[in-house]
N, C-alpha and C positions, 0 to 999 in steps of 0.2 A: 504494500500500500504506500503510495506516494505521500510524503509529508508536505503539506502546503504551508506557505508563508502567508499568514493572514495579517501580518504586521501593517502593511499599507492601509488595509481596511480599518484596523483598530485606530491608526493615527487619524484617519479621516473622521471617524466617529468622535474621537477626542476633540478634534478641531471644531467640528459642528456643535458639539456640546458646549464648548467654551463660547462660541459665537451666539448660541441660544441664550446662555446665561447673561452675556453682555446686552443682548437685545431685550431680555426680560427687564433688566435694570433701566434701560432707556424707556421702555414702555411705562414702567411704574413711575419714573420721574415725569414723563410727559402727562400722565393721568393726574398725578399730584398737582402739577402746575395748572392743569386745566380746571381743577376744582377751585383754585384760588383766584382765577381770572374772571373778569366780567364777560358777559355773553359773546360779544363779537370776537374777543381773543380766544374764548373757549372753543368756538367753531374752528378757528385756525389750528389750535392744538389738537382738536379732535381729528382733523384731516391728517395731521402728523402721526397721531396714534394709530389711525387706520392704516397708514402706509407701513408703519412698523409692524403691525399685526399681520399684514399681508406678507412681509418679509419673514416674519416668524413662522407662518404656515409653510412657506417655501422651504425654510431651513428644516422644519419638522419633517417634511416629505423627504428631503435629502437624507436626514438622519434615519428615517424608517427604511429607506432603500439601502443605506449602508449597513444597517443591522441585518436586513435580509441577506445582503451579500456576505456578511460575516457568518451567519448561520449556514449558508450554503458552503462557504469556504471550509468551515469546520466539519461539515458532514460529508463532503464529497472527497473521494480518493483520487480525483483527477485534477488537472490544472484548471484553475479558475481565475478570472480577471474581473476587475471592477467594471460595472456597466459603462460602456463608452471608452474604455481604456484598452490600449494595445498591450500585448504581452511582450 
């Protein structure tokens, strides 16, 4: 049985996790600011929060795909590559 190197996938997951934590902090800060601002400024901050949430969903999808890649890598006995990457 071939031993697979899942290291690059694990690194990708760690990087995505860090990015999601940073984004969570940005979202929380934006929401906290929005609560303290008058209505016109609130709507501007709400648009920013919506943009950040959209990016968060995209990162979550990337993270989910990477976790699937890791599960496959660890369970398969043949060469495996990240989606969209060349061997």
